[in-house]
N, CA and C of each residue as an Amber inpcrd file, in Angstrom:
protein
   684
 124.0820000 136.9670000 127.0770000 124.5110000 136.8450000 125.7840000
 124.8660000 135.7060000 125.0290000 126.2050000 134.6890000 125.6990000
 126.2800000 133.2480000 125.1550000 125.1790000 132.7830000 124.8750000
 124.3780000 132.2090000 125.9150000 123.1450000 131.7200000 125.7000000
 122.1070000 132.5800000 124.5690000 122.0350000 133.6280000 124.2780000
 121.1030000 134.1280000 123.6160000 121.6310000 133.7140000 121.9900000
 123.0690000 134.0370000 121.7440000 123.9150000 133.7690000 120.7680000
 123.5160000 131.9350000 120.1270000 123.5730000 131.5630000 121.4160000
 123.3870000 130.2380000 121.2430000 122.0800000 129.4930000 120.8180000
 120.8580000 130.3230000 121.3550000 120.0290000 129.8220000 121.0500000
 119.3520000 130.1660000 119.7830000 120.1500000 131.0250000 119.2940000
 119.7060000 131.7350000 117.8060000 120.4450000 131.1270000 116.5580000
 122.0400000 130.7330000 117.2240000 122.4420000 129.7920000 116.1520000
 121.4680000 127.9810000 116.0540000 120.9730000 128.3110000 117.2130000
 120.3370000 126.2610000 117.0700000 118.9970000 127.2090000 116.2280000
 118.6920000 127.6980000 116.5550000 116.7950000 128.0680000 115.7830000
 117.5210000 128.3840000 114.2180000 118.5420000 129.3680000 113.6890000
 118.6790000 129.0040000 112.5550000 119.0430000 127.8500000 112.2160000
 119.8650000 126.8350000 112.6760000 120.3920000 125.5460000 112.1980000
 118.9010000 125.1500000 111.6590000 118.0420000 124.9370000 113.1850000
 117.3840000 123.8750000 113.0950000 116.2400000 124.6590000 111.6850000
 115.8740000 125.7760000 111.7850000 115.2890000 126.5400000 110.8410000
 115.4790000 125.9650000 109.3540000 116.8220000 126.2720000 109.2690000
 117.7410000 125.4710000 107.7390000 117.4650000 124.3090000 107.5140000
 117.5210000 123.4790000 108.6260000 117.2600000 121.6430000 108.1220000
 115.5920000 121.7970000 107.7350000 114.8100000 122.2570000 108.6470000
 113.4480000 122.3180000 107.9920000 112.9820000 122.9030000 106.6520000
 113.7600000 123.9360000 106.8600000 113.5860000 124.7090000 105.1510000
 113.8510000 123.5690000 104.0140000 115.1940000 123.2610000 104.4280000
 115.9120000 122.0460000 103.1170000 114.7810000 120.6830000 103.0890000
 114.3560000 120.2870000 104.2850000 113.4260000 119.1950000 104.4030000
 112.4380000 119.6010000 103.3520000 111.5630000 120.9780000 103.8810000
 110.2600000 121.3210000 103.1230000 110.6660000 121.4330000 101.9090000
 111.6150000 122.1530000 100.9970000 112.1200000 122.0330000 100.0400000
 112.1020000 120.6420000  99.1560000 112.6350000 119.8420000  99.8520000
 112.9390000 118.9980000  99.4760000 111.4550000 117.8340000  99.2780000
 110.5750000 118.0430000 100.0710000 109.4090000 117.5840000 100.1520000
 108.6170000 117.9830000  99.0590000 108.9750000 119.0290000  99.1300000
 108.0110000 120.0410000  98.1770000 108.5030000 119.3410000  96.5270000
 109.7830000 119.5990000  96.5410000 110.2650000 119.1550000  95.0530000
 109.2890000 117.4020000  94.8540000 109.7770000 116.8080000  95.8290000
 109.0900000 115.3150000  95.5400000 107.7070000 115.1420000  95.4370000
 106.8840000 116.3530000  96.0080000 105.7090000 116.0070000  96.0030000
 105.3400000 116.6020000  94.3260000 105.8530000 117.9960000  93.7900000
 105.7290000 118.6750000  92.6500000 106.6790000 117.1300000  91.5450000
 107.3790000 116.5930000  91.9060000 107.9460000 115.4840000  90.8960000
 106.4770000 114.1070000  90.4750000 106.0960000 114.1920000  91.8360000
 105.6730000 112.6310000  92.0450000 103.9600000 113.5760000  91.3360000
 103.8670000 115.1620000  91.4480000 102.2950000 115.2830000  90.3510000
 102.9280000 115.0740000  89.0990000 104.0430000 115.6420000  88.8290000
 104.2910000 115.7980000  87.0420000 104.3610000 114.5020000  86.4210000
 105.1210000 113.3910000  87.4030000 104.8640000 111.8150000  87.0190000
 103.2190000 111.3240000  86.7950000 102.6170000 111.5600000  87.8530000
 101.1360000 111.6080000  87.8310000 100.2490000 111.9130000  86.7130000
 100.9820000 113.2350000  86.4050000  99.9930000 113.8960000  85.3010000
 100.3950000 113.2080000  84.2110000 101.8580000 112.7250000  83.6920000
 102.1590000 112.3370000  82.7320000 101.7280000 111.3650000  82.6060000
 101.6110000 110.2310000  83.5410000 100.8340000 108.6800000  83.7090000
  99.3410000 109.3460000  83.1840000  98.8620000 109.7780000  83.1900000
  97.5320000 110.1610000  83.2600000  97.2760000 110.7310000  81.7800000
  98.2490000 111.6140000  81.6070000  97.7830000 111.7250000  79.8740000
  98.6240000 110.6720000  78.7360000  99.5830000 109.3560000  79.5940000
  99.6210000 108.4650000  78.4470000  98.3270000 107.7890000  78.7070000
  98.2150000 107.4100000  79.6020000  96.7280000 106.5080000  80.1190000
  95.3770000 107.2640000  79.2480000  95.4860000 108.1840000  78.7740000
  94.1300000 108.8160000  78.2300000  94.4770000 108.6370000  77.0110000
  95.5390000 108.7920000  76.5010000  96.1360000 108.2980000  75.0960000
  95.8380000 107.3970000  74.5950000  96.4870000 106.3380000  75.6120000
  96.3680000 104.9540000  75.2250000  94.7790000 104.3030000  75.3280000
  93.7410000 104.6750000  76.2550000  92.8850000 104.9100000  76.3200000
  91.7760000 105.3940000  75.1710000  92.3160000 106.4280000  74.6880000
  91.3780000 106.9100000  73.5290000  92.4080000 106.0160000  71.9540000
  93.7320000 105.3440000  71.7000000  94.0420000 104.9750000  70.9610000
  93.2630000 103.5560000  70.8750000  93.1470000 102.8090000  72.3130000
  92.1400000 101.7500000  72.1020000  90.7970000 102.1780000  71.8110000
  90.4120000 102.8590000  72.2540000  88.7410000 102.7880000  71.7280000
  88.8700000 103.1670000  70.3030000  89.9640000 104.2060000  69.7160000
  89.8340000 104.6730000  68.3490000  90.0720000 102.9250000  67.5490000
  91.0310000 101.7540000  68.1290000  91.2270000 100.8380000  67.3360000
  89.8120000 100.1540000  67.2300000  89.4390000 100.0400000  68.7930000
  88.1060000  99.1940000  69.0660000  86.8600000  99.1780000  67.7370000
  86.7930000 100.9490000  67.4230000  85.9060000 101.7920000  66.5290000
  86.8230000 101.0640000  64.9900000  87.6400000 100.7370000  65.1940000
  87.8050000 100.4650000  63.7950000  87.7980000  98.7350000  63.8490000
  87.5950000  98.3660000  64.9230000  87.6570000  96.9020000  64.7920000
  86.3340000  96.4840000  64.5630000  85.4540000  97.1510000  65.1770000
  83.7640000  96.8620000  64.9250000  83.3020000  97.0890000  63.6180000
  84.2250000  98.6450000  62.6280000  83.5900000  98.4620000  61.4460000
  84.0620000  97.2750000  60.7920000  85.4870000  97.4220000  60.9350000
  85.7540000  96.2220000  60.1580000  84.6920000  94.7560000  60.4510000
  84.5570000  94.4840000  61.5470000  83.7000000  93.7750000  61.8000000
  82.3730000  93.9540000  60.8720000  81.8530000  94.8050000  60.9520000
  80.3230000  95.0010000  60.2770000  81.0410000  94.6670000  58.8990000
  82.0090000  95.0280000  58.3530000  81.9780000  94.9040000  56.7550000
  82.5370000  93.2140000  56.6530000  82.8180000  92.9720000  57.1710000
  83.0660000  91.1250000  57.6070000  81.5950000  90.3650000  57.7760000
  80.8810000  90.8540000  58.3210000  79.5280000  90.1200000  58.7600000
  78.6060000  90.6880000  57.4410000  78.7480000  91.7410000  56.6570000
  77.9860000  92.5010000  55.4970000  78.6490000  91.0310000  54.3310000
  79.9740000  91.1070000  54.3990000  80.3700000  90.3720000  53.3570000
  80.2980000  88.8740000  53.4480000  80.0070000  88.4950000  54.8420000
  79.8670000  87.0760000  55.1170000  78.1190000  86.8820000  54.7940000
  76.9980000  87.9330000  54.7010000  75.8290000  87.9390000  54.5500000
  75.6640000  87.5650000  52.7690000  76.8760000  88.8760000  52.1050000
  76.4090000  88.9520000  51.2160000  77.1660000  87.7500000  50.3010000
  78.0340000  86.8060000  50.8180000  78.4700000  85.6170000  50.3480000
  77.5110000  84.6450000  50.4390000  76.7060000  84.1770000  51.4620000
  75.5710000  83.2880000  51.9330000  74.6540000  83.6570000  50.7490000
  74.1850000  84.8260000  50.6960000  72.9050000  85.0870000  49.8030000
  73.3330000  84.7590000  48.1020000  74.5840000  84.9750000  47.9820000
  75.2370000  84.8590000  46.7980000  75.3670000  83.1700000  46.6230000
  75.6520000  82.1270000  47.4310000  75.5640000  80.8230000  47.7120000
  74.1550000  80.4850000  47.5490000  73.3850000  80.8810000  48.1080000
  71.4360000  80.3560000  48.1090000  70.9950000  80.8350000  46.8860000
  71.7290000  82.2570000  45.9150000  70.8150000  82.1890000  44.9200000
  71.5920000  81.1390000  43.5670000  73.1050000  80.9860000  43.7800000
  73.5670000  79.5960000  43.0540000  72.6120000  78.1840000  42.8890000
  72.4630000  78.4400000  44.4360000  71.7080000  76.9240000  44.5820000
  70.6590000  76.6060000  44.0620000  69.8190000  77.7150000  43.8880000
  68.8080000  77.8060000  43.4340000  68.7290000  77.5140000  41.5190000
  69.8050000  78.5610000  41.2900000  70.0970000  78.6380000  39.8490000
  70.6570000  77.1200000  39.1430000  70.9540000  76.4960000  40.4160000
  71.7010000  75.0560000  39.6850000  71.2820000  74.1920000  38.9960000
  70.0430000  73.8150000  38.9980000  69.2290000  73.0350000  37.9670000
  69.4410000  73.3440000  36.3900000  68.9690000  75.2890000  36.2350000
  69.0260000  76.0830000  35.3940000  70.4690000  75.8850000  34.7920000
  71.0950000  75.8460000  35.4800000  72.7030000  76.0800000  35.0380000
  73.8040000  74.8450000  35.0510000  72.6710000  73.9730000  34.5500000
  73.6470000  72.4740000  34.6550000  75.0540000  72.3540000  33.7540000
  74.5500000  72.9850000  32.6460000  75.2300000  72.9780000  31.8090000
  77.0150000  73.5130000  31.9730000  77.1490000  74.3120000  33.0410000
  77.5630000  75.1860000  33.9890000  78.1760000  74.9590000  35.6160000
  78.2760000  73.5700000  35.4160000  78.4400000  73.1960000  36.9180000
  79.7730000  73.1470000  37.0640000  80.7520000  72.9190000  36.5180000
  82.0600000  73.1780000  36.7760000  82.4330000  74.3640000  37.0550000
  82.6050000  75.5170000  36.6530000  82.7050000  77.3600000  36.4610000
  81.7420000  77.5200000  37.6500000  80.7500000  77.1960000  37.8860000
  80.0620000  77.1340000  39.2370000  80.1770000  76.5820000  40.8410000
  80.8180000  75.2850000  40.5740000  81.6350000  74.6940000  41.3480000
  82.4970000  75.2930000  41.9820000  83.5350000  75.9980000  41.1220000
  84.9270000  76.6800000  41.1540000  84.5630000  77.9750000  42.1680000
  83.4990000  78.6900000  41.1320000  82.9360000  79.7240000  42.1230000
  82.5150000  79.7760000  43.2850000  82.0610000  78.4570000  43.6120000
  81.4370000  77.8480000  45.0310000  82.2690000  77.6680000  46.1210000
  83.8950000  76.8550000  45.7700000  84.7320000  76.7050000  45.9070000
  85.3210000  77.9260000  46.8560000  85.5840000  79.0680000  45.9390000
  86.0470000  80.1140000  46.3660000  84.9930000  80.8180000  47.3910000
  83.7270000  81.0420000  47.1540000  83.0100000  81.7240000  48.0970000
  82.9190000  80.8890000  49.4110000  83.4570000  79.9130000  49.1840000
  83.4100000  78.9350000  50.7660000  84.6770000  79.5020000  51.2990000
  85.3080000  79.4840000  50.3570000  87.0260000  79.9960000  51.2070000
  87.1400000  81.0670000  51.6810000  86.7520000  82.1870000  50.9750000
  86.1370000  83.4060000  50.9350000  85.8570000  83.6640000  52.3890000
  84.3350000  82.5430000  52.8260000  83.8660000  83.0190000  54.0900000
  84.6990000  82.1470000  55.2680000  85.2500000  81.1820000  54.9740000
  86.0670000  80.8860000  56.0420000  87.2710000  81.9940000  56.4700000
  87.6000000  82.4620000  55.4010000  88.7350000  83.6030000  56.0700000
  87.8800000  84.5140000  56.5980000  86.9770000  85.1870000  55.8720000
  86.0960000  85.9410000  56.9450000  86.0930000  85.9550000  58.3410000
  85.3830000  84.3590000  58.4230000  85.2880000  83.9770000  59.9730000
  86.6090000  83.8480000  60.7430000  87.8000000  83.2520000  59.8570000
  88.8220000  83.7870000  61.1550000  89.0310000  84.9610000  61.2800000
  89.2100000  86.1610000  60.0640000  89.2170000  87.2460000  60.6980000
  88.4200000  87.8540000  61.8910000  87.1720000  87.7410000  61.6670000
  86.2250000  88.3730000  62.4900000  86.3780000  87.5380000  64.0220000
  87.1290000  86.1960000  64.1410000  87.4320000  85.7170000  65.5450000
  88.7250000  86.5090000  65.8810000  89.0340000  86.7030000  65.4020000
  90.7080000  87.6000000  65.4570000  90.2920000  88.8140000  66.5460000
  89.8560000  89.3160000  65.6180000  88.8580000  90.6380000  65.7900000
  88.5580000  91.0270000  67.0660000  87.5500000  89.6710000  67.1010000
  86.8680000  89.5860000  68.8710000  87.8410000  89.6540000  69.6950000
  89.1850000  88.8360000  69.6570000  89.5570000  87.9710000  70.4830000
  90.3910000  89.8750000  70.9920000  90.7250000  90.3570000  70.0560000
  91.9690000  91.2410000  69.9990000  90.6680000  92.3240000  70.6230000
  89.7580000  92.9190000  70.5070000  88.7220000  93.7050000  71.8470000
  88.5140000  92.9950000  73.1950000  88.5790000  91.9820000  72.9830000
  88.7530000  91.4600000  74.6370000  90.3480000  92.0450000  75.2870000
  91.0520000  91.3850000  74.3330000  92.5880000  91.5390000  74.9400000
  92.9990000  93.3280000  75.2600000  92.1180000  93.5790000  74.4330000
  92.2200000  95.6760000  74.7240000  91.0230000  96.4570000  75.6720000
  90.3820000  95.3840000  76.3160000  88.8100000  95.8500000  77.1900000
  90.1630000  95.2330000  78.5580000  90.5700000  93.8630000  78.7450000
  91.5070000  93.7710000  79.7350000  92.4450000  94.7130000  80.0870000
  93.1400000  95.0780000  78.7810000  94.3420000  95.8450000  79.0590000
  93.9670000  96.7280000  79.7420000  92.7050000  97.9090000  79.0800000
  92.0920000  99.1870000  79.8430000  91.7270000  99.0660000  81.0010000
  91.2750000  97.8880000  81.4470000  90.8970000  97.4440000  82.6990000
  92.4140000  97.8520000  83.5580000  93.2150000  96.7680000  83.5450000
  94.6680000  97.0460000  84.0090000  95.3380000  98.2350000  84.3140000
  94.9070000  99.2180000  83.6060000  95.4450000 100.5400000  83.5800000
  94.8140000 101.2530000  84.4390000  93.4350000 100.9940000  84.6840000
  92.7140000 102.0010000  85.2920000  93.0860000 101.3340000  86.5280000
  93.0380000 100.5120000  87.0390000  93.4460000  99.8310000  88.1850000
  94.2530000 100.4010000  88.8690000  95.9700000 100.6780000  88.2150000
  97.1960000 101.2800000  88.1750000  96.8130000 102.4790000  88.7520000
  95.9850000 103.1890000  87.6340000  96.0450000 104.4080000  87.3560000
  95.4060000 105.2030000  89.2090000  94.5510000 104.0200000  89.5630000
  93.5890000 104.4260000  90.9540000  94.9200000 103.9300000  92.1330000
  95.4450000 103.1660000  92.0560000  96.5220000 102.9430000  92.7250000
  97.3390000 104.1830000  93.2450000  97.7050000 104.2950000  91.9530000
  98.7050000 105.5190000  91.5330000  98.0720000 107.0150000  92.3610000
  96.9550000 107.3970000  91.7940000  95.6630000 108.6300000  92.4570000
  95.8200000 108.5530000  94.7490000  95.5110000 106.9430000  94.8420000
  95.3900000 106.9170000  96.5120000  96.8300000 107.2170000  96.6870000
  98.0550000 106.7470000  96.5130000  99.2310000 106.7290000  96.9810000
  99.5270000 108.4790000  96.7660000  99.2920000 108.7970000  95.6350000
  99.3630000 110.3670000  95.6600000  98.3410000 111.3590000  96.8990000
  97.5590000 111.0770000  96.8350000  96.5950000 111.9950000  97.7670000
  96.9990000 111.4080000  99.2800000  97.6180000 110.4010000  99.6980000
  98.3000000 110.0260000 101.0690000  99.4200000 111.0450000 100.8070000
 100.3390000 111.1120000 100.1860000 101.6040000 111.3100000 100.3070000
 101.2240000 112.9820000 100.6650000 100.1380000 113.6720000 100.0640000
 100.1490000 114.9730000 100.0790000  99.1650000 115.3860000 101.3120000
  98.7120000 114.3340000 101.9690000  98.3890000 114.3590000 103.4910000
  98.9040000 114.5640000 103.7980000 100.1350000 113.7240000 104.3040000
 101.1860000 113.5450000 104.9550000 101.8440000 114.8540000 105.1050000
 102.1550000 115.8390000 103.8330000 103.0840000 115.9110000 103.1310000
 102.6470000 117.6090000 104.0190000 100.8990000 117.9650000 103.8310000
 100.5400000 119.3660000 104.4750000 100.2320000 119.2260000 106.0130000
 100.1480000 117.8370000 106.3960000 100.1770000 117.8260000 108.2560000
 101.4670000 118.4700000 108.4110000 102.5810000 117.2890000 108.0550000
 104.2090000 117.9590000 109.1300000 104.6710000 119.4590000 108.2530000
 104.2580000 119.5100000 107.4750000 104.2270000 121.1810000 107.0870000
 103.5670000 122.0540000 108.2410000 102.1550000 121.8440000 108.1490000
 101.5480000 122.1560000 109.1670000 102.7550000 122.0010000 110.8390000
 102.8440000 120.9750000 111.1330000 103.4070000 120.9520000 112.8000000
 105.2040000 121.9410000 112.6240000 105.4550000 121.5800000 111.5970000
 106.7950000 122.0960000 111.2130000 106.3550000 123.8750000 111.4820000
 105.6880000 124.6700000 111.0250000 104.8270000 125.6470000 110.9360000
 104.9320000 126.3840000 112.2170000 103.9040000 125.3300000 113.0690000
 103.8040000 125.4030000 114.2120000 104.9540000 125.6170000 115.4920000
 105.7110000 124.5730000 115.1220000 106.9030000 124.5250000 115.8980000
 107.8200000 125.3400000 115.6590000 108.0720000 126.3860000 114.9080000
 108.6500000 127.2500000 114.2490000 108.2450000 128.9900000 114.9900000
 106.9990000 128.8900000 114.9010000 106.1490000 129.7800000 115.2960000
 106.3720000 129.7660000 117.4070000 106.5690000 128.9200000 117.8030000
 107.0220000 128.6730000 118.8860000 108.2290000 129.0240000 119.5670000
 109.3300000 128.4490000 118.5670000 110.3580000 128.8880000 119.1230000
 110.6990000 130.3170000 118.9530000 110.3190000 130.9120000 117.6720000
 110.2110000 132.4290000 117.5550000 109.8580000 133.1800000 118.6640000
 108.7450000 132.5560000 119.4780000 108.2570000 133.4860000 120.2250000
 108.9820000 133.2670000 121.7520000 109.6060000 132.3030000 121.9760000
 111.1140000 131.9790000 122.9300000 112.0850000 132.7430000 122.7960000
 112.1710000 132.7640000 121.3220000 113.5240000 133.4250000 121.2640000
 113.3520000 134.6650000 121.1960000 111.9910000 135.4810000 121.0020000
 111.8640000 137.3280000 121.3580000 111.4920000 137.0870000 122.8300000
 111.1780000 136.1810000 123.4020000 111.1590000 136.3950000 125.2870000
 112.7640000 136.8540000 125.7160000 113.4530000 135.7130000 125.0190000
 114.3600000 135.7070000 125.4400000 115.4240000 136.4350000 125.2890000
 115.2190000 137.3590000 124.3890000 115.7830000 138.6000000 123.6060000
 115.5490000 139.7320000 124.4920000 114.2500000 139.6480000 125.1350000
 113.6750000 140.9680000 125.7030000 114.4300000 140.6720000 127.1620000
 114.4550000 139.1680000 127.6710000 114.7810000 139.1260000 129.2420000
 116.3810000 139.6230000 128.9400000 116.9900000 139.4970000 128.0710000
 118.4550000 139.3780000 127.9280000 118.6140000 140.6480000 128.0740000
 117.6440000 141.9700000 127.0850000 118.3800000 143.1640000 126.9500000
 118.0070000 143.6610000 128.2400000 116.9660000 143.5810000 129.2120000
 116.5170000 143.9810000 130.2190000 117.4950000 143.4810000 131.3600000
 118.4540000 142.5220000 131.3730000 119.4750000 142.0410000 132.2940000
 120.5060000 143.1260000 131.7890000 120.7770000 143.2710000 130.6830000
 121.6710000 144.3220000 130.3320000 121.5210000 145.3480000 131.1230000
 120.3300000 145.7320000 130.3480000 120.1580000 147.1340000 131.4170000
 120.2210000 147.2970000 132.9430000 120.2090000 146.3570000 133.2740000
 120.4510000 145.9930000 134.9650000 121.7780000 145.7610000 135.4330000
 122.0140000 145.1920000 134.2310000 124.1120000 145.0530000 135.0340000
 124.9540000 146.3250000 134.8370000 124.0100000 147.0480000 132.9770000
 124.9570000 148.3880000 132.8320000 124.9120000 149.4270000 133.9690000
 123.5290000 149.1930000 134.6850000 123.3030000 150.6020000 135.7040000
 123.9570000 150.4490000 136.8030000 123.8340000 148.4070000 137.5610000
 124.8960000 148.5890000 138.4880000 126.1820000 148.8950000 138.3300000
 126.8460000 148.1660000 136.9990000 128.4580000 149.0230000 136.7670000
 128.5690000 149.9320000 137.3630000 127.5170000 150.8860000 136.0600000
 127.4360000 152.0650000 136.7000000 127.1810000 153.0330000 137.6470000
 126.3530000 152.5000000 138.4620000 126.5220000 152.9240000 139.9640000
 127.4920000 152.4620000 140.6730000 127.8900000 151.5950000 140.8380000
 129.5320000 150.9740000 141.1070000 130.7920000 151.7790000 140.8330000
 130.9890000 152.3270000 139.6470000 131.8680000 153.0740000 139.4780000
 131.2730000 154.6700000 139.7380000 130.4060000 155.0580000 139.9860000
 130.2030000 156.5390000 140.6820000 130.6760000 156.0550000 141.7830000
 129.9200000 155.2750000 142.4500000 130.8550000 154.8700000 144.4410000
 131.7980000 154.9770000 144.2990000 132.6140000 154.3380000 143.1430000
 134.1260000 154.2760000 143.7750000 134.8670000 155.2270000 143.4150000
 134.0450000 156.5340000 142.6460000 134.6670000 157.2830000 142.4190000
 134.8490000 158.0270000 143.4190000 133.5600000 158.3770000 143.7310000
 133.0800000 159.3530000 145.0070000 133.7990000 159.0770000 146.3330000
 134.0920000 157.3980000 146.1480000 134.6840000 156.9710000 147.2710000
 136.1570000 157.3900000 147.3930000 136.8120000 157.2060000 146.0190000
 138.0530000 157.4490000 145.7000000 138.4960000 159.2510000 146.3830000
 137.8860000 160.0610000 145.6390000 137.6650000 161.3590000 145.3400000
 137.7120000 161.9790000 147.1170000 136.3020000 161.3220000 147.8850000
 136.8760000 161.3690000 149.1270000 137.7600000 161.3560000 149.9040000
 138.4740000 159.9080000 149.7210000 140.1580000 160.0520000 150.5600000
 140.7520000 161.1490000 149.8070000 140.8580000 161.4210000 148.8780000
 141.6920000 162.5770000 148.2990000 142.0990000 163.4730000 148.7130000
 140.3420000 164.3900000 149.0150000 140.1470000 165.2420000 149.9060000
 140.6140000 165.3070000 151.2230000 140.2560000 164.1320000 151.7190000
 140.6920000 163.7990000 153.3470000 142.1970000 164.1710000 153.6830000
 143.0410000 163.7000000 152.6270000 144.3670000 163.6320000 153.1550000
 145.1930000 164.6510000 152.3270000 144.2530000 165.3730000 151.3380000
 144.7030000 166.8150000 150.8090000 143.4890000 167.9710000 150.4350000
 143.4510000 168.3090000 151.4140000 142.2260000 168.9620000 151.5460000
 141.8420000 170.6020000 151.3230000 143.4510000 170.8910000 150.8510000
 143.6140000 172.4210000 150.1650000 143.2800000 171.8640000 148.7520000
 142.9430000 170.5900000 148.3930000 143.0530000 170.2320000 146.5780000
 141.7310000 170.8150000 146.1810000 141.3960000 171.6560000 144.8840000
 140.0970000 171.5920000 144.5460000 139.6310000 170.4000000 143.4050000
 139.0120000 169.8180000 144.3320000 138.0590000 168.7970000 143.2070000
 136.9660000 168.6310000 142.6450000 136.6030000 170.4150000 142.5130000
 135.2720000 170.2330000 141.7230000 135.4440000 170.1160000 140.2270000
 136.6840000 170.2340000 139.6340000 136.1580000 169.6500000 138.3010000
 136.0060000 168.2410000 138.0310000 136.4060000 167.4100000 139.2130000
 136.7590000 166.0710000 138.8160000 135.2630000 165.5940000 138.4730000
 135.1700000 164.6730000 138.0860000 133.6110000 163.9330000 137.8180000
 133.7230000 162.2540000 137.6560000 132.9310000 161.5340000 137.0850000
 133.3150000 160.1580000 136.4990000 133.3670000 160.1910000 134.8520000
 132.3180000 161.3010000 134.6460000 132.4850000 161.5110000 133.1070000
 133.6220000 162.0990000 132.2500000 134.5250000 162.5740000 133.5800000
 135.7380000 163.2140000 132.7180000 136.8450000 162.7950000 132.9180000
 137.8050000 162.9340000 131.7780000 139.0360000 162.3600000 131.4720000
 140.4030000 163.0580000 131.2780000 141.1740000 162.7020000 131.0250000
 142.7210000 163.5800000 130.8680000 142.7880000 163.2960000 129.6450000
 143.2180000 164.8110000 128.9180000 143.3580000 164.4110000 127.6330000
 144.2690000 166.1060000 127.4770000 145.4220000 165.4020000 126.5630000
 146.8430000 166.7230000 126.5460000 147.2200000 167.0160000 127.8610000
 146.9360000 166.5160000 128.8420000 147.2470000 167.0390000 130.5050000
 146.3630000 167.7350000 130.8230000 144.9010000 167.7660000 130.8560000
 143.7700000 168.4960000 131.4210000 142.8010000 167.3980000 131.4530000
 142.0160000 167.8210000 132.6280000 140.9760000 167.4450000 132.7290000
 139.3140000 168.0250000 131.9070000 139.3070000 166.9550000 131.5880000
 137.9350000 167.7990000 130.1570000 136.6270000 166.7310000 130.3710000
 135.6250000 167.0070000 130.2620000 134.6380000 166.1390000 130.0790000
 135.0300000 165.2460000 128.6810000 134.0330000 164.0380000 129.4530000
 134.2070000 163.1200000 127.7800000 132.9200000 163.2840000 127.1170000
 133.3740000 163.1780000 125.6340000 132.0540000 163.0630000 124.5060000
 131.5630000 161.9590000 124.2120000 130.2900000 162.1290000 124.8760000
 129.4250000 160.4380000 124.6840000 128.4540000 160.5070000 123.4140000
 129.1080000 162.1100000 122.7850000 128.3670000 161.6630000 121.1460000
 128.0100000 160.3710000 120.5300000 127.2860000 160.0010000 119.7610000
 127.4210000 158.7510000 118.9400000 128.8580000 158.8580000 117.7220000
 128.5280000 159.8200000 117.3420000 129.9050000 159.9430000 116.0570000
 131.5900000 159.1640000 117.0040000 131.1120000 159.3210000 118.0510000
 132.7180000 159.2350000 119.1770000 132.5870000 157.8200000 119.8790000
């Protein structure tokens, strides 16, 4: 019985420890899954913002190019009419200077926009690489956790079988011991009763039995009901 109690204690101790480990790993797995989902959502949002920004930059670049084309066209027209507008050389010259300055500014803006587009593409590539690494780590941890859970479940099932077998053997031994004790008690009682009859043959021992006891000075049958 002590061995069975010890085995039960060990079993529940190990089962509690394994359950705690399993719950801890499950929480870690859930936290990692939530973190990965958050990272994916943040990455998608960032990517969408970058794509929107890139689209806006492309539209702005188109506008700048159109403005440049318009400015160049206007410069060409000014050159063609230069002879006819010789009397207006000074105003036209000022206008040409302003247009050239606008063209230079437009080119600077276009270069800046192109540089920003390249930077956004590089950042997007880094984010995609980092997300791939985290996905791989997540898959590895998930596979390891599933493997450990399967091993723990197998060990727990084997221990339950062993414990059940030990319990059955213990019950069998208890029944055998109870039968041996009852037989020994009955044999001892019969031997003692035989000795009494031998010493006092005149005594009536028909009311004596191993299942009787003395109550209020009388020998009465023992009540073996469940309530008592």
